[in-house]
N, C-alpha and C positions, 0 to 999 in steps of 0.2 A: 504494500500499501505506500502510496505517496500522501503530502501533505496536503494536497488538493482532493483526494478522494477520501469517501467515508467507510469506515467498518460496517456491514453488513450486520442488520438483524436475524435474528433465527428466521422469525417469519419471512423475511426475503429468501432465505438459504432453502425453505422449505417450499416455497411456490413454484422454483420453475421443476422440483421432483415432481412436485403434485399433478403438473400439468404433465411430465412427460408419464409419469404412471396413467393418468386419464388417458391419453391419447394412444399409449402402447394395450392400454386394457382394450380399447374400442379397437385400435387395429388388428389386436387377436381376433375378437369377437366378431368384426365384419368381415377379416381375410382368412383367419386360421392358419393352417402350415403355412400361407403366402406372403404372410404379414413381413418376413423378413424379406421379402424382394420388392421393395419398393416401400410401401407402408409404415414401416419401423424408423426407416430412414427419415422420411418427411414429417413422423413425428419428433424425432431427435433435432431436427432443423428449427421446426417451430418452438420447440423446449430453449434450444438455445438463444432464440429470439427474444423470448420471456428473459432469460437471464443476460441478454445484450440489454435489453431496456433496465432491469435493473441497474445494471453497471451505469448507463447514462445516468440514471436517478444519481448514484452515489458518487456522481463527479470522473468518470472513465471516460476518454474519449473515443472515436472508433478505431484511430489508429491505435490506442493500447489495447483493444480488445483484437484490432487483426493482428497486432504483434504475437500474443498470447495464442490466438489460433495456430499460428504459423508455427511457431515452436511445438507446442502441442501436436500437432499434424506431424511434424519431423522426426519427434519420438517414435512414431510407426510406420517410415518411411523404410527401414530396412526390413521391417515384417512384411509390407507389403510387395516388395521387392522377392522375397524368399517365396509369398506365396504365389505369384505370379509365376516364377520358376517349377513351384510346386504343380500346378496346374501342367505346364509344357510335361514335367516328368509324368506324369499321370498318364497323359494318352501315349504317349512314346511307350512305357509300361505296358500299357493295355497291347498295343500293337505288336509289343515282342516277344509277348507271352509269359514276362516276367509273372504280371498279376496272374491270370490264367493259371500259372503253374503253382504259385504259390495256393490258390484256392485249392486247386487240383488233389494235391499233399495233404492240405489242411483237412480234405474230404473224408481223407482216411483215415485220419485219427477216431473217427466216429467209430463207437462200438456201441452196441444197445444198451449192454449190461453197465458202460458209465456214461449213458446218455448227457446229464445234464454239466456235468464236467467237463465232456468233449465238447458240449454245444458253446460253452466258455471260452475253452481255448479254441477251438475252429474261428469265433467272431473275433479273438484275439488276433489270432495271425492276419485274416482278412483287413480288419481296420489297421492294421499296423501295416499291411502291404499298399491300402491304398488312402490311408488318413481320415476316415469317412465314418462315426459310428451310424450316421443315419444311412447311407448305403448298405452299410452291412448288413441292419435292420431289417431294411427295404429287400434284401435280397438272398441270402444265408439264412437271414434270422426267420423272415417268412416261410422258407424251405423248412426249417427244424421244428417250426411250430403246428406244422403241419405233418411232418412227422410225428410229433407229441402226441398229436389228436388221434393219429392213427397207433399208436402204443398206449392210449390210454392214460397218460400222463398227464401231470400238472402244470396246466397253460400258464399261471403265475409263477412257478418255479422255473419253467422252461425261458419265459420272457426275462426273468431277474437273471439267467445266466447270461443271455442275449447280451442284454442289457449291459452286465459286468463284462464280459468278454468286449464287446463293441466299444465300451467307453474306455479300457484298459489299452485295449490296441489305438485309438484316438490319442488317446494321453501323449502315449508313448512313441507317436509315430512323426516323424520331422515334417510329412505331409499334409502335419492336419493344420487348419486355418487355427484355430485356439491355441494350440502347442506353441506356433508362431506369436502368435498377440501376447499372452502372458511375458515373456521377457522381452517383448517390445516396449511394453508400456513399463514394464519394472525398470529396464535399463540392462539386460543382462543379454548372454549370447545364447543360441537356440540350443544347440549341443550340449553346452556345460548346463543349461537348463533342465534338458531330458537325463543326463545323467544324473542329477543334483532328486529329479523325480522320482528315481528308484528306490529311494530309500524309504517312501512311503507307498510306492505305489506295487513294490516288489514284493513286501508281506501281504499288503492288504489281497493282491490277487493269489498269494498261495494260500494263504488261509480262505479264501471263497473258494476257490476250486476242491480243496478238502471238504470244505461243507458239502458242496454239491458231489462230491464222492457219497458223502454217509446219506445225503437226500436221494440219492440214486442206486444206493449197494440194493435195494429188494427192487429193482426195477424186470421187468418182463425184457427177456433177451430173445423170444424167437419169434419177434416181429420182423419183418424184411423192410430194409431201408434204400428200395427199390428207388425210390424217387431222388435219392443223393446219387444211387449209383448209376443212375439216369444222366443226372449233372454233369458225373464225371466222363460219362461217353461221349456228352455232346460238347464239352471243354476240348477231349483228344480228338474229335471229328472236327474242331473248328482251328484249333492250334496246335502246332507242334510242342509237345511237353516233354519236357526232361529237367535234368538237372543243372547244365548246362545254361538256361535260362535265367538262372540264379544270380547268374554271375555281374548283372548290374547292381543287383541287391548287395552281395558282398562285395564290390567295390564301393559304393557307397556307406557300408557302415563302414568299413576300412577307414575311409579318408575321415568319417564322424568321430571315429575312436583316436584315429591321430590329429584330434581337434583341427581337420583345416577348415578355414572359414565357410560358414553355412551356404552363401549364396553360390558361391561358384561350385562349393560340391555338389548342390543339388541339381543345377542347371548343367553340371557336365554330367551326372548322372540321366538328365532327360536327354542330352546329347548321344551317351551310351544304349541308352535306350534305341534309339531312330538306330542307330549301325547294327544293333542286335536284330532289329527288324527285318534290315534288308536282309542279313546272312541268314536267320532262322525262321522266318516268318514269310517267303518269297509269295506262297499262295495267296496270304493273306494280305500282301500288298499288292498284289498284282489285281485281287478282287475290288480290292478300294479304289485303284487305280483304274476302274471301268473295264477292265482288260486290254489297257494300253502295254504296251512293249516298251523297253528300254528304259537306263539308267534315271533319264529325266522324268518321267511320269512316276518310277519310285520315292527320288529323292521328294518330288510335290506332296507325294501320301503323308511321306514322315515329316515335311515342311506343315503341313496342315494337322498331323498328331499334335506338333509343338503348339500350333495357334489355336487350333478349333478343337481339339482332342479326337478321338475315334469312336467309329459307329459299327460296330457287329451285329449281326442279323442272325443269328442261330435257329431260327424260330420258335424258340423259348422265351417270351416277355421277361422274365424274371431274369433269367441269365444275359439276355441283353443287354438289361439295367444295369449289372452288374458289369458288363465289359465293354459298357461305352460311357464315354463322359472323359473327363481331363482335357486339357488345353491350358492356356493362357486367359481365354474367353472366358470360361467356366468360374476362373477366381475374381471377374469383373465386380459381380453383384456383394462379394465379400469384400472386396476391396471399398466398396461403395457405401457399406455398412459401416465398416470399422473407418473410415474417413469420418462419416457423419457422428459417430460415435466420440472420434476425438475431438471432433470441432465442439461439440456440447460439454465433453471434459474440460477442454482448454478454457473456455469463457466462465465455467463457473470455478474452474481454479484460479484464473487470474484475476475475477471481480470477487474472490474471496468466499465465496458462498460454501466450496466443498470446506474451506478450514473452518467456515464458522460451524457447519453441519457436525462435524467430527469432533468440535473441541471438547465437550462432556467426556465422551468415549475415551479420548487421548488422556484426557485428566485423571481418567480411572484405570489406564492401563497401566499401572506403573512397572511391572515386569514384562519381559518377552513372549512369556507364555502366557498372558493376560493380553495383549498386544496382537498375537497370532490369534490369540482366540477372536478375539474383537472382529479381526479380518474374517475370519472363517463365516462369522455369523453375520457379517456386513455383506460378504458374495452371497451367501445363500436368502438373507434377505433381499437383496437385487433382485435375484431367480424369481423368488415369491411374487416381489410389487414390480417390476419392469418386465417380468415374462421373456426374459432374455439371455442369454449364457454371454454373448457376447459383452451386454450391458454390465453384465455382474461379471464381467473380467476388467473391464476398460475403467469403470467408473469407481470401484474400489482401488483400483490401483493407482488410480490419481488421487485420491484421497489419502491415502496411507504412505506414497512413496518417498515424502519428504521427511515424514515421522522414523520410516525405518532408515533412512541416510542418516536422521539426526543421531539415532540411537547405534549408527557405526554397525548397522547390518550389513550382510552381503544381499544384494538385488537378487541375488536367487533364492532368499529367504521368502522375498515376496513373491517373485515370480510364482516357487511351488506353490505358496499358501494359495494365491488366486486360482492355481489350477486345482489345487485340493479338495476345495469350495464351490467355485464359480462354474467350473467347466462338468464334475460330478454330481451336483445335487440339481443340475437342471432337468436330467430325465426323471427325476422324480415327484415333480410337480406339473398335476394335470394341466394347470393354465399356461404354464411356460411350454414356449414353443417345440421343445425338444420333449417333454411330456406327451404335449398334443400331437407330435410325429409317432412316437411309439406308440401312441396309443391307435394311431390311426393304422400302423400298417404290421403291428403285431394282435390286434384286436384285443389288446389285456388294457384295464385300466392301470396307470403308476401307480394308483393306492391298493391295487393287488399285486403287483410283483416289486414294491418298493422294499417290503419285508426280504425279499428274497435277490435284490439286486445288491450282494453282499459288499462288491469291490466299493461300490459307489457311497455305502454306509461305513465303511472302515478307514477308508484312506485320510477321511477327517478327523476321526481319532488317532491314526496314528500321529496325524500332523500336531495335536494338541497335545498328545504325548509327547512328541520329542522337543516342542515347545518349553513344554513344563520342567524337563529333565535336561534341557539344553544339548540332548545329543543331536547330533547334525548338523547343528544353528553355526553358519558361519557368520564371519565378523570382515570387514573390510579391511585389508593390510593400511598402516598407518604410512604416512611419506616416511617415516624412518625408518619403517620395516624396506619398504620399496627400492628406499636408496641403497640399504645394507645387500639386498638379493641384487641389486646388479651391479654393486660392488666382488 
């Protein structure tokens, strides 16, 4: 705040949030699962306008607000570039057979006697490979729900296993938009963020799988899984399936493990996927080229996969949905939503509305444990009130970033905490866009599967446990330590 501007009141801080909640609720009511494809962005812009009006009233100029928005958006620019590269990677990995091979071998893990646990593992593998819990649930998840009905198994437990696996894979995948968004908001690096999430996500998914093993111990093992075998046959009939198709994934994982920068790593993986498509999937490339011969026609197919994704036609709608998509263009709506959310958050922060809103909470958060717990509940509250997981990451991230820095906490602590609640709990709330989407594809209410979404329930618990015990909590290096290490 400058001498020419005034501190906002609590009422002023609440007005834009109330407007946003009302608009987002109306958006979800009017447009359902399509609310994230435009209506939510407009709600954010209108709410940002309300916050700007309050800023004008408190003495801010448009130049000051514009400067705040520019700086706020700049925080997410790295993530936006990575998200665009991820779109290209998905497009070429679908074309190259990398993703179809991962799905094929994932389906082989399914054993009727281990149905719930295997469903969780399969969804984890698929979501990790494509970076999308939604696509995983709408394709493999739908198939697994059909199998569970045929086996007379619990739809609620099956849905809980699907959601647990899908969100673990999504959370740990560098291809996921939320996994890119959280470190961008917090100011840390993508692969460092993913490695650090393993401390909470790893134990949570292990316990979840063990619980699904216990629940499925008495499952009927005499029922045929012909539906999934048919899907495997269709995958083999459409792509050349083999372990060599996993090379692009192995290269990406190696580059990530050796801590290479995320953006060039992901885009190199996308280009490598294009090369693999030309070498190992010539029939698919030829088909997508419309029968045209020659290297130029083949390169055009790869080029389009990088920009607009891959479209596969197997005759099976569910399989086509799983194997079609990607391209930079597929990420433009996500980029639009992120830019809109960051604009709203930046104006709220510049005017001092975010600071005023959380002053009371920060005053009572004396320890790291209470700070992390407060962040977890704020993310959950944002999921409940704003009905959108992106908002549940961006808004708390903007609110708490300065306080985490003031307490000398490493940015990874904030980024992990945002995901441990903002991403994970979104599917447990019926009116959240994620919960509504899961209900629409799995035909099971979030209220019914939530008690069995063990991964989603356990992850925030581990986050709180670590925060209060201090285990895995990292601190920034002091200037003296940095100088000593450099010497």
